N, C-alpha and C positions, 0 to 999 in steps of 0.2 A: 504494500500500500504506500502511495507517495506521501511525503511529509507535507503537512499542512502548515502554512505560515500566514501571518497576519500582515504581510508587507503592504498590500494595497491600501487597506483601511488605516493602517498605522501612518503611512506616508500622507494620506489624505488628512488625517487628524493633525499631524505636525504642520503640514502646509497651511491649513486653516489658521492655526495659532500663529504661525510666522506672518501670515497676511495681516492678522490683527495687530501685530507688533511693527508693521511698516511705519517708517518715520521715526522710530525710536533710535536713540543714539548708540552707535557702536555695537557691541555684542548683544545688546538688548533686542536688536532686530535681526541678528544673524544666528545665534546659538539657541537651540531649542529650549534647554533648561533655563537659561537666563531669560529668554523671551517669555517663557511660561510664567515665571515669577513677576516679570514686569507687567504682563497683561493682567494677571490677577490683581496686582496693586492698582493698575489703572482702572479696572472695573470697580474696585472698592472706592477709589476716589470719585469716579463718575456717579456712583450711588449716593455718596455723601454730598457731592456737588448739586445733585438734583434737589436735595432737601434744602441746602443752603440758598439755592436760587430763589425758592419760594420765600424764605426768610428775608433775604435782601430786598426782594420786590416789596414786601409788606413794610419793611423799614423805610424804603423810599417813599411809599404812599403816605406814611405817618409823618415823615419829615415835611413833605409837600403840604399836607393839611395843616400842620403846626405853623408853617411859615405863612400860609394864607390867613389863618385865623388870628394870628398875632397882629395883623393889620387892623383888626376890629377890637383889639385890646383883650383878647382871651388867650388861653393856651389850649393845647390839644386835648388834654384830659377833661377840662371843663366843657369844651365843645362837644366831645363824645358823650359826656354825662347829660348835657342838655338834649342831645339827639335821642338818647335812650329814654329820658323822662318824657319826651313828647311823642314816643312810639314811632320814631322815624327810622325805618329799617333800611338804611343805605350802608353798603359795605365800604371799606376804605378805598378799594380800587375805583368804585363808582364816584365817590367824592373827589378823589384825586383827578380823575379824568374830567370831572366837572370844572375843577379849578383850572386845568390845563386848556380845555377846549372852549368853555363857556363861562367865563368869570362872572358875567352878569347874572346868570341863573344861580350861581353859587351865592352871590350877594343877596338875591331874593330869598334863597333858602335860609340864609343866616338871619335876614331881617324878619322873616315870618316866624322865627322861633320865639 
């Protein structure tokens, strides 16, 4: 009986991983073992980065709202408290886009509180 080897699928698996490591510096894109470690690390960083992206976007919205509200003599936390007390259910992204795109309607929102 002929010897069975896993050469085709093993080469395909290694080639796939080396393609994922394309653009990495030096041995990280050439040697399988080093590339495997680099790709694993890159995937963990990308997972963390997707979470941080959401965090940073929200921080930016809050900074923008705070800057806009301070022109009216309030700060961010008091403004959000007033919105909650008046049952206005606007999220930070919406308020931030209001500030950027249509400042007049944001002023109307503030004045009607």
